[in-house]
C-alpha positions in Angstrom: -20.5 6.2 -4.3 -21.3 8.4 -1.3 -19.0 11.3 -0.6 -16.3 10.6 1.9 -15.7 13.3 4.6 -12.1 13.2 5.9 -11.1 15.2 8.9 -7.6 16.5 9.6 -6.1 14.3 12.4 -7.2 15.7 15.7 -4.1 14.2 17.5 -1.8 16.4 15.5 0.0 18.2 18.3 1.5 20.9 16.0 -1.7 22.0 14.4 -5.1 23.2 15.5 -8.0 25.2 14.1 -9.0 27.3 17.1 -11.9 29.2 15.7 -13.6 30.0 12.4 -16.3 32.4 11.1 -17.1 35.7 9.5 -14.8 34.8 6.5 -11.8 34.1 8.6 -10.0 31.2 10.5 -7.8 31.3 13.5 -5.1 28.4 13.5 -2.2 27.3 15.6 0.9 26.2 13.7 3.3 24.9 16.4 3.6 27.8 18.8 2.4 30.4 16.3 -1.3 31.5 16.1 -2.4 33.1 12.8 -5.6 34.8 11.7 -6.3 34.8 7.9 -9.2 34.9 5.4 -11.3 31.9 4.8 -14.3 32.5 2.4 -16.0 29.2 3.3 -16.3 30.1 7.0 -19.7 31.9 6.6 -21.0 31.4 10.1 -20.3 33.6 13.1 -17.1 33.3 15.2 -17.4 31.5 18.5 -14.8 33.7 20.1 -14.9 37.5 20.2 -12.9 39.7 17.9 -10.9 40.9 21.0 -10.1 37.2 21.7 -8.8 36.8 18.2 -6.6 39.9 18.5 -5.2 38.8 21.9 -4.4 35.3 20.6 -3.0 36.0 17.2 0.7 36.4 16.6 -0.1 37.7 13.1 -3.2 38.9 11.3 -3.4 38.8 7.5 -4.9 41.9 5.8 -6.1 41.5 2.2 -5.2 44.0 -0.5 -7.3 44.4 -3.7 -5.8 43.0 -6.9 -6.8 41.4 -10.1 -8.2 37.9 -10.3 -5.4 36.5 -12.5 -4.4 34.3 -9.5 -6.6 32.6 -6.9 -4.2 33.9 -4.2 -5.3 36.7 -1.9 -2.5 39.2 -1.8 -1.9 41.4 1.3 0.3 41.8 4.4 0.7 40.4 7.8 0.2 42.6 10.9 2.5 41.0 13.4 2.5 41.2 17.2 5.7 41.5 19.1 7.6 38.2 19.3 6.0 36.9 16.0 8.4 34.7 14.0 8.9 35.1 10.3 9.9 31.4 9.9 9.6 28.3 12.1 9.4 24.5 11.8 6.4 22.2 12.3 6.3 18.4 12.3 3.9 15.7 11.3 4.0 12.0 12.2 2.1 8.9 11.0 3.3 5.4 11.7 7.0 5.4 10.6 6.7 8.7 8.7 8.1 11.7 10.4 8.2 14.8 8.2 8.9 18.4 8.9 8.1 21.7 7.2 9.7 25.1 7.3 6.8 27.6 7.6 6.8 31.3 6.9 4.5 34.3 6.4 4.0 35.0 2.7 2.3 37.9 1.0 -0.4 35.6 -0.4 -1.7 34.5 3.0 -0.3 30.9 2.8 2.4 29.7 5.2 3.8 26.7 3.3 1.4 24.0 4.5 -2.1 22.9 3.8 -3.0 21.0 7.0 -6.2 19.4 5.6 -3.9 17.4 3.2 -2.6 15.3 6.2 -5.2 12.6 5.5 -3.9 12.4 1.9 -0.3 12.1 3.1 -1.4 9.1 5.2 -3.2 7.6 2.2 -0.1 8.0 0.0 2.2 6.5 2.7 -0.1 3.5 3.2 -0.7 2.9 -0.5 3.0 2.8 -1.3 4.1 1.0 1.9 1.5 -1.8 1.4 2.2 -2.2 -2.3 4.0 -5.5 -3.4 5.6 -3.6 -6.3 9.2 -2.6 -5.6 10.6 0.9 -6.6 7.4 2.7 -7.2 7.6 5.9 -9.2 5.4 8.9 -8.0 4.7 12.1 -9.9 3.6 15.2 -7.8 2.3 18.0 -10.0 1.7 21.5 -8.8 3.6 20.2 -5.8 4.1 23.5 -3.8 6.2 22.8 -0.7 6.0 19.0 -1.1 3.9 17.5 1.7 2.8 14.7 -0.7 6.3 14.3 -2.1 7.7 13.8 1.4 5.0 11.3 2.3 5.8 9.3 -0.9 9.5 9.4 -0.4 9.2 8.4 3.3 7.3 5.4 2.1 10.2 4.4 -0.2 9.0 5.7 -3.6 11.1 7.3 -6.3 9.5 10.8 -6.4 9.4 13.4 -9.2 8.3 16.8 -7.8 7.0 19.4 -10.4 6.3 23.0 -9.7 6.6 26.1 -11.9 8.1 28.4 -9.2 11.8 28.0 -8.5 11.6 29.5 -5.0 8.9 26.9 -4.0 11.2 24.1 -5.3 13.9 25.6 -3.0 11.4 25.6 -0.1 10.5 22.0 -0.8 14.1 20.9 -0.7 14.5 22.5 2.7 11.5 20.4 3.9 13.1 17.3 2.5 16.3 18.0 4.3 14.5 18.9 7.6 12.7 15.5 7.2 16.0 13.7 6.9 14.9 12.4 3.4 16.9 12.6 0.1 16.9 11.9 -3.6 13.6 13.6 -4.7 13.8 14.7 -8.3 13.1 18.4 -8.6 11.6 19.8 -11.8 10.9 23.6 -12.4 8.4 23.3 -15.2 4.9 23.9 -16.4 2.8 20.8 -15.4 1.1 20.5 -18.8 4.3 20.7 -20.8 6.1 18.3 -18.5 3.4 15.6 -18.6 3.1 15.9 -22.4 6.9 15.2 -22.7 6.5 12.2 -20.4 3.8 10.9 -22.7 6.2 11.1 -25.7 9.0 9.5 -23.6 6.6 6.7 -22.7 7.5 7.1 -19.0 5.1 5.3 -16.6 4.3 6.3 -13.0 2.7 4.1 -10.3 1.2 7.2 -8.6 0.2 10.7 -9.8 -0.9 13.5 -7.4 -2.3 16.8 -8.7 -3.0 20.0 -6.7 -4.0 22.3 -9.5 -4.8 26.0 -8.8 -7.8 27.8 -10.4 -5.4 30.2 -12.1 -1.6 30.2 -12.5 1.4 30.9 -14.6 4.2 28.6 -15.8 7.9 29.5 -15.5 7.8 30.9 -19.1 4.5 32.8 -18.6 2.3 29.8 -19.6 -1.3 30.5 -18.5 -3.1 27.9 -16.5 -7.0 28.0 -16.3 -8.5 25.1 -14.4 -11.6 24.9 -16.5 -9.7 24.8 -19.8 -6.6 22.9 -18.9 -7.5 20.2 -16.3 -9.3 17.8 -18.7 -6.5 17.5 -21.3 -3.9 17.3 -18.5 -5.8 14.4 -16.9 -6.1 12.7 -20.3 -2.3 12.8 -20.6 -2.0 11.6 -17.0 -3.9 8.5 -18.0 -1.3 7.7 -20.6 1.5 7.7 -18.0 -0.3 6.0 -15.1 0.3 2.3 -14.5 -3.0 0.7 -15.4 -2.3 -2.4 -13.3 -1.3 -1.1 -10.0 -1.4 2.7 -10.1 -3.1 5.3 -7.9 -4.2 8.9 -8.6 -5.1 11.7 -6.2 -6.8 14.9 -7.6 -7.3 17.8 -5.2 -9.6 20.8 -6.1 -9.6 23.9 -3.9 -11.6 26.3 -6.0 -15.1 27.1 -4.7 -17.9 25.8 -6.9 -16.3 22.4 -7.5 -18.0 19.5 -5.8 -16.9 15.9 -5.1 -19.5 14.9 -7.7 -17.9 17.0 -10.4 -14.5 15.5 -9.5 -15.9 12.0 -9.5 -17.5 12.4 -12.9 -14.4 13.9 -14.4 -12.1 11.2 -13.3 -14.5 8.3 -14.2 -15.0 9.7 -17.7 -11.3 10.0 -18.4 -10.0 6.9 -16.8 -13.0 4.8 -17.8 -13.5 3.3 -14.4 -16.7 2.3 -12.5 -15.3 3.1 -9.1 -13.3 5.9 -7.4 -13.4 7.7 -4.1 -14.7 11.3 -4.1 -14.7 13.3 -0.9 -14.2 16.5 1.0 -11.4 17.4 3.4 -12.3 19.4 6.5 -10.9 20.7 9.8 -13.0 21.0 13.0 -12.6 24.0 15.2 -13.0 24.1 19.1 -16.7 24.9 18.7 -17.1 21.7 16.6 -17.9 23.5 13.3 -16.5 21.6 10.3 -14.7 23.9 8.0 -14.5 22.4 4.4 -11.1 23.1 2.8 -10.9 21.1 -0.4 -12.5 18.4 -2.7 -10.6 15.3 -3.6 -11.0 12.1 -5.7 -8.9 9.1 -5.3 -8.5 6.3 -7.9 -6.6 3.0 -7.4 -6.1 0.2 -10.0 
């Protein structure tokens, strides 16, 4: 199947990619404008460096560190009036979700805007299903955008992340979105799924956002190349084979939609799935790729 290219919704009033280039991106999150590294923006900026400095409420400066994590550590240089935390909203059909954003030391702010099209897909898939009380598992779930979308559509959601502080952040987002009853699990994704296999629990949807490198709550080491295949094999055992869906996101550079498609087809033994790339368009109409995905629906 041909690769699907999915753009972050251009009618999202609370988010905009203003400019990109020279290894950076300039984004507006609500009323905050942030400049931070983006290795895939290899073209030249459309705006001048002076324009960036005048527009940005905060500028992220990288610090050198080891490659144990895919995160880029550093600090934010903040202009006067820059907020440490603020709230951003996203709406699609009857789904209205909110996120508490904040400046972190690893350049993220609590939201991956390119995932909005996946939130729409999750909401539609669950809302349009004839099966009642669907169970959805969100692994490496971060601040819970996919969890919120699934819960807003009426699913029973299990949200798994290895970082307790991130679970707390996700809970804030659930409460801001006026949702409830998401099941929170602080655990290593590999260990949790292995236990679910032994318990013979079945899910109607599984969402995975694995990093390239990571650590579990007890120091468990996650390396994408080594751990992803066996994790997906266990996911197959707990995914409803009659009406289930799966979304796998890959952010690491070097992974293509073709790789993701071949991996999922080989494990789930299917002839068809949807591979693609997520991208955001800046004001100069350059398309910035920000992730690879593959979707599978039975």
